[in-house]
N, C-alpha and C positions, 0 to 999 in steps of 0.2 A: 465490586472488582477490587481484589488487593493491590497495593502499590507494585508488586511482583507481578501480577498478571497485566496489569497497564503498562509496566516498562517491557512486557516480552511482545506483547500485541505493539507497540510502539516501534519497537527494533523491527518486528517481522513485516509492518508497514512502511519502515523506511527499503527493507531488503526489496519489497515488491517495487518501490519506485526507481529500484536501479534496473529491473528486468522488464518491465511494463512501460508501454507509452500512454496507455490507456488502459481502464478496466471499470467492469462494471462493478455497482455495488453489490449483486448476487454474487458474481466470483470471489469478491473480496469476503462477504460473509462467509461462503465455504471456505476460503482458505484461512480465515483469522479466527472463525468462530464467535463472531461478535452480531449483533441485530445490525440493519442497515441504520437504525435513528444514531447507533454509537458509531458506527463509520464515518455519518456526515460529521458528527461533532470533533472526532478524531482527526477529520482530513482538512475540517475547518480551522480547529486550532494548529496543526501544524503547519498548515499555508501560511495563518497569518503572522505567526512566530517564526517564517521561513527555515523551519527546519526541512522544507520540501518546498519544490518549486512546481506549481500545477494551477488546475482549475477544477471545479466542481460544477458539473451541468446536474440541474437538480429535476429538469425534465427528463433527461434521459438516463440518470440516475447513473454517472460514469464521473469517474475522476481522469482526468488527463495530465500526465507530468511531462514536465518540460524538462529540457538538457539531455545530454545525451545517454544513451544505455551503456550500462557497465559492461562490458564486453566479456572480461574477465570473469566478471562474477556470473553472468548470465552463460558463460562456458563450464563453470563449474556446478549450475543448476542442472545443467544437461548431461555431465559427466556421472553426476550423482546417481541421476534417473538409470543411466547403464548398468550399475552396479545391484 
């Protein structure tokens, strides 16, 4: 993965953390286009470096984000779907 691709995936992951409380690895794989092993590594690194607040459930293969959902950002996502 190139540096640009990695930056794009990280940006998209941060965006998803703003609109999801919990998300499965399977759904992240669909949205980010990367395999589950990379998702777990990315999430672990981003949580351990405080880029996001959350936890990983390795048994259920989900990530739960902490904090408030970004209502403004969430509204933009749903408005965009109507267009």
